C-alpha positions, 0 to 999 in steps of 0.5 A: 466551681467559683461559676457555681459560687457565684450562681447562689452567690446571686441566689440568695442575694436574691432571696434577701431582697424579696425577703426586705420586700415582704417584710416591708410589705408586711410592717405597712399592713399592720401598721395601716391595721394598727390605725384602722383597728383604732378608728371605732367607726372602722370597727363597727363596721366590721362587726355590722358587715361580720368581719370579726376574723382576719389571718392569724399570722397578722391578729399576731403582729398586731398590737395588744390592745387591737387584739382584746378589741378583736 
């Protein structure tokens, strides 16, 4: 029983560690997109290349000002 508890505890700790890494990566991507979309030249390039869409989850995370522009 103690062995099963230890295994489950380790499994949950690993899951927490992975979720923190995922959250950090998502935060980095959101920050990068906010900075890129604030640059008018980059925004113009996206429109010129017909790249007007992005994943919905990322779009929701972007600042409201940037969502209106996209």
